[in-house]
C-alpha positions as CSV (number, residue, x, y, z in Angstrom):
1,M,0.0,0.0,0.0
2,S,1.5,3.3,-1.0
3,S,1.7,6.0,1.6
4,P,-0.5,9.2,1.0
5,Q,1.3,12.2,-0.5
6,S,1.5,15.4,1.5
7,S,-0.3,18.4,0.1
8,P,1.8,21.4,-1.1
9,P,1.7,24.4,1.1
10,S,-1.1,26.9,0.4
11,T,-0.2,30.0,-1.5
12,D,-3.6,31.7,-0.9
13,P,-3.4,35.5,-0.2
14,P,-4.0,36.8,3.4
15,G,-7.6,37.7,2.6
16,G,-8.4,34.1,1.6
17,P,-8.4,32.3,-1.7
18,P,-9.6,34.4,-4.6
19,D,-12.2,31.8,-5.7
20,S,-12.1,33.0,-9.2
21,S,-14.9,31.7,-11.5
22,P,-13.8,28.8,-13.8
23,P,-13.8,29.5,-17.4
24,D,-17.0,27.6,-18.0
25,G,-18.9,30.1,-15.8
26,S,-19.7,27.6,-13.0
27,P,-19.6,29.1,-9.5
28,P,-16.3,29.3,-7.6
29,N,-15.5,26.8,-4.9
30,G,-17.3,27.5,-1.7
31,Q,-19.9,29.8,-3.2
32,P,-23.5,28.6,-3.6
33,S,-24.8,28.3,-7.1
34,R,-27.9,30.5,-7.9
35,S,-30.0,31.4,-10.9
36,A,-29.8,34.7,-12.6
37,L,-33.3,35.6,-11.4
38,V,-32.3,34.8,-7.7
39,A,-29.1,36.8,-8.1
40,V,-30.8,39.9,-9.4
41,L,-33.7,39.8,-6.8
42,G,-31.2,39.1,-4.0
43,S,-28.9,41.9,-5.0
44,I,-31.9,44.4,-5.2
45,G,-32.9,42.9,-1.8
46,Y,-29.5,43.9,-0.3
47,V,-30.0,47.6,-1.5
48,V,-33.7,47.8,-0.5
49,G,-33.0,46.2,2.9
50,V,-30.0,48.3,3.8
51,F,-31.4,51.6,2.6
52,A,-34.8,51.0,4.2
53,F,-33.0,50.5,7.5
54,V,-31.1,53.8,7.0
55,I,-34.3,55.7,6.1
56,A,-36.2,54.4,9.1
57,A,-33.4,54.9,11.5
58,S,-32.7,58.4,10.1
59,I,-36.4,59.4,10.5
60,A,-36.3,58.1,14.1
61,L,-33.1,59.9,14.9
62,M,-34.4,63.2,13.4
63,F,-37.6,63.0,15.5
64,A,-35.6,62.2,18.6
65,I,-33.2,65.1,18.1
66,A,-36.0,67.5,17.2
67,G,-38.0,66.5,20.3
68,V,-35.1,66.9,22.6
69,L,-34.1,70.4,21.2
70,L,-37.7,71.7,21.0
71,L,-38.5,70.6,24.6
72,S,-35.3,72.3,25.8
73,G,-36.2,75.6,23.9
74,E,-33.4,75.1,21.3
75,G,-35.5,75.1,18.2
76,A,-33.1,77.5,16.4
77,L,-30.3,75.0,16.9
78,F,-32.4,72.3,15.2
79,E,-32.9,74.6,12.2
80,E,-29.2,75.3,12.1
81,L,-28.6,71.5,12.2
82,I,-30.7,70.7,9.1
83,T,-29.9,73.8,7.0
84,G,-26.5,75.4,8.1
85,D,-23.0,74.2,8.5
86,G,-24.0,71.8,11.2
87,M,-25.7,69.7,8.4
88,V,-22.4,67.7,8.3
89,V,-23.3,66.2,11.5
90,L,-26.5,64.7,10.0
91,I,-24.5,63.5,7.0
92,A,-22.1,61.8,9.3
93,A,-25.0,60.2,11.2
94,E,-26.5,59.0,8.0
95,A,-23.2,57.5,6.9
96,I,-22.8,55.7,10.2
97,L,-26.3,54.4,9.9
98,L,-25.5,53.1,6.4
99,G,-22.5,51.4,7.9
100,I,-24.5,49.7,10.6
101,G,-27.1,48.5,8.1
102,T,-24.3,47.2,5.8
103,V,-22.5,45.4,8.6
104,L,-25.8,43.8,9.7
105,A,-26.3,42.6,6.0
106,A,-22.7,41.3,6.0
107,V,-23.2,39.4,9.3
108,I,-26.4,37.8,8.0
109,S,-24.7,37.0,4.6
110,F,-21.7,35.4,6.3
111,S,-23.8,33.4,8.8
112,T,-26.2,32.1,6.2
113,G,-23.5,31.3,3.5
114,W,-25.1,33.7,1.0
115,V,-21.7,35.3,0.6
116,P,-18.9,33.4,2.4
117,K,-16.7,35.7,4.4
118,R,-13.5,34.3,3.0
119,V,-14.4,35.3,-0.7
120,V,-14.7,39.0,0.3
121,G,-10.9,39.4,0.8
122,F,-10.2,41.3,4.0
123,A,-6.5,41.9,3.7
124,V,-3.9,44.7,4.1
125,P,-3.0,45.8,0.6
126,S,0.4,44.8,-0.6
127,P,2.9,47.4,-2.0
128,R,1.9,46.4,-5.5
129,E,-1.8,46.8,-4.7
130,L,-1.1,50.2,-3.2
131,L,0.5,51.2,-6.5
132,V,-2.5,49.9,-8.3
133,G,-4.7,51.9,-5.9
134,V,-2.9,55.1,-6.7
135,G,-3.2,54.4,-10.4
136,A,-6.9,53.6,-10.0
137,V,-7.6,56.9,-8.2
138,V,-5.9,58.8,-11.0
139,A,-7.8,56.8,-13.6
140,L,-11.1,57.6,-11.8
141,L,-10.3,61.4,-11.8
142,V,-9.3,61.3,-15.5
143,I,-12.6,59.4,-16.4
144,A,-14.8,61.8,-14.4
145,I,-13.2,64.9,-15.8
146,S,-13.2,63.6,-19.4
147,L,-16.8,62.5,-19.3
148,G,-17.7,65.9,-17.7
149,L,-16.0,67.7,-20.6
150,V,-17.7,65.6,-23.2
151,S,-21.1,66.1,-21.6
152,D,-20.5,69.9,-21.5
153,L,-19.5,69.9,-25.2
154,L,-22.7,68.0,-26.0
155,G,-24.7,70.6,-24.2
156,V,-26.0,68.2,-21.5
157,P,-23.9,69.0,-18.4
158,A,-23.8,66.6,-15.5
159,S,-25.7,67.5,-12.2
160,D,-23.7,68.4,-9.1
161,H,-24.0,66.0,-6.1
162,A,-26.5,67.2,-3.5
163,L,-23.7,67.5,-1.0
164,F,-22.0,70.2,-3.0
165,D,-22.9,73.7,-1.8
166,E,-21.2,76.8,-3.2
167,D,-21.8,78.7,0.0
168,A,-20.4,76.0,2.3
169,P,-17.1,76.7,4.2
170,A,-13.8,74.8,3.6
171,S,-14.4,73.0,6.9
172,Y,-17.5,71.5,5.6
173,Y,-15.7,69.8,2.6
174,L,-12.8,68.8,4.7
175,A,-15.2,67.0,7.1
176,L,-16.8,65.3,4.1
177,A,-13.3,64.3,2.8
178,A,-12.6,62.6,6.2
179,L,-15.9,60.9,6.2
180,S,-15.3,59.5,2.7
181,I,-12.1,57.9,3.8
182,L,-13.2,56.6,7.1
183,V,-16.8,55.7,6.5
184,I,-18.5,56.4,3.1
185,G,-15.9,54.7,0.9
186,P,-15.5,51.5,3.1
187,V,-19.2,51.1,3.7
188,E,-20.3,51.5,0.1
189,E,-17.6,49.1,-1.1
190,L,-18.4,46.5,1.5
191,L,-22.1,46.6,0.4
192,F,-21.6,46.8,-3.4
193,R,-18.4,45.0,-4.1
194,G,-18.1,42.8,-1.0
195,L,-21.7,41.6,-0.8
196,I,-23.5,42.3,-4.0
197,Q,-20.7,41.6,-6.6
198,N,-19.9,38.4,-4.8
199,Y,-23.6,37.5,-4.6
200,M,-24.0,38.0,-8.4
201,R,-20.8,36.3,-9.5
202,P,-22.0,32.7,-9.3
203,A,-24.9,33.5,-11.7
204,F,-23.3,35.9,-14.1
205,G,-19.5,35.3,-13.8
206,G,-17.0,38.1,-13.0
207,A,-17.7,40.5,-15.9
208,G,-21.5,40.2,-15.5
209,A,-21.2,40.7,-11.7
210,V,-19.2,43.9,-12.3
211,V,-21.7,45.3,-14.7
212,G,-24.8,44.3,-12.7
213,T,-23.3,45.8,-9.4
214,S,-22.5,49.0,-11.3
215,V,-26.1,49.3,-12.5
216,L,-27.3,49.1,-8.9
217,F,-24.5,51.5,-7.6
218,A,-25.5,54.1,-10.2
219,A,-29.3,53.7,-9.6
220,V,-28.9,54.4,-5.8
221,H,-27.2,57.6,-6.5
222,L,-30.1,59.0,-8.5
223,P,-31.7,61.0,-5.5
224,A,-28.3,62.7,-4.9
225,Y,-28.2,64.0,-8.5
226,F,-31.8,64.5,-9.4
227,A,-31.9,68.2,-8.6
228,D,-32.7,69.7,-11.9
229,A,-33.6,68.0,-15.2
230,L,-33.6,64.2,-15.5
231,S,-31.2,64.4,-18.5
232,T,-28.5,66.0,-16.4
233,A,-29.1,63.4,-13.7
234,L,-28.7,60.6,-16.2
235,V,-25.4,62.0,-17.4
236,S,-24.1,62.1,-13.8
237,L,-25.3,58.4,-13.3
238,G,-23.5,57.5,-16.5
239,V,-20.3,58.9,-14.9
240,I,-21.0,57.0,-11.7
241,F,-21.6,53.8,-13.7
242,A,-18.3,54.2,-15.5
243,L,-16.4,54.8,-12.2
244,S,-18.1,51.8,-10.6
245,L,-16.9,49.6,-13.4
246,V,-13.3,50.5,-12.6
247,L,-13.8,49.8,-9.0
248,G,-15.5,46.5,-9.8
249,A,-12.8,45.5,-12.2
250,V,-10.0,46.2,-9.7
251,Y,-11.9,44.2,-7.0
252,E,-12.5,41.4,-9.5
253,Q,-8.7,41.3,-10.3
254,Y,-7.3,41.5,-6.7
255,R,-10.3,40.4,-4.7
256,N,-9.2,42.6,-1.8
257,I,-12.1,44.6,-0.4
258,V,-9.8,46.9,1.6
259,L,-8.0,48.0,-1.6
260,V,-11.3,49.2,-3.3
261,M,-12.4,50.8,0.0
262,A,-9.3,52.9,0.0
263,I,-9.6,53.8,-3.7
264,H,-13.2,54.9,-3.3
265,G,-12.6,56.9,-0.2
266,V,-9.5,58.7,-1.5
267,Y,-11.2,59.5,-4.8
268,N,-14.2,61.0,-3.0
269,A,-11.8,62.9,-0.6
270,V,-9.9,64.4,-3.5
271,L,-13.1,65.8,-5.0
272,F,-14.3,67.3,-1.7
273,S,-10.9,68.7,-1.0
274,A,-10.9,70.3,-4.4
275,Q,-14.3,72.0,-3.5
276,A,-12.6,73.3,-0.3
277,G,-10.0,75.0,-2.5
278,L,-7.1,72.8,-1.5
């Protein structure tokens, strides 16, 4: 009887095996197979569930703050909070609530096996990945500026994000830049790349998951850009879609959620810092 051969040492990255989809389109090892319909409905369910939590919690928080301030005779402070420079506090609260909702969705996904935790890829970026991250931020900026110029030449300029306020002080944008790196970028990437893209991949493969996730990513940004005409909002969503394709492609290549969290956060921070005049 021959003795069993020992297995070669694992060469998987720190964040876990990449679990890339085989060429035939079958689901990667460890991920449950699912139909296209289930993948689409489940991905929409992630978005609806998380944002429904954020909306409900935000309304409850607003009523609680209003009640406390009005009962204490500080009604003017509440008005300042929702219309003045203090609005950044509410923006931060909403971002934190989005983080809580996304973490709850992740916990449920990991515990049920909808998206195995090991396929998400929680790892400190390598020096090579950091260089890729810098290049990705530059690429995102070039894409955004180029598409903006093209839309202006075509006579259909993009809408400004609802957070942009010409009268806001530099401190407002610096606070948003910090929030982007610490909260907004990481949370949005965990939801869209870490959960939704991984949820879609078994049904659509890597490329299909990137495109499908980007469609949802652009769609949820419609309220932030639909301030004027629908045409200008759609131009903005087109830019968001293109930027999401880049983020999704980088994640699909390196399967490191921390890397795309950093890229997203830094990109947003650069935009907000530019508005602050830095």
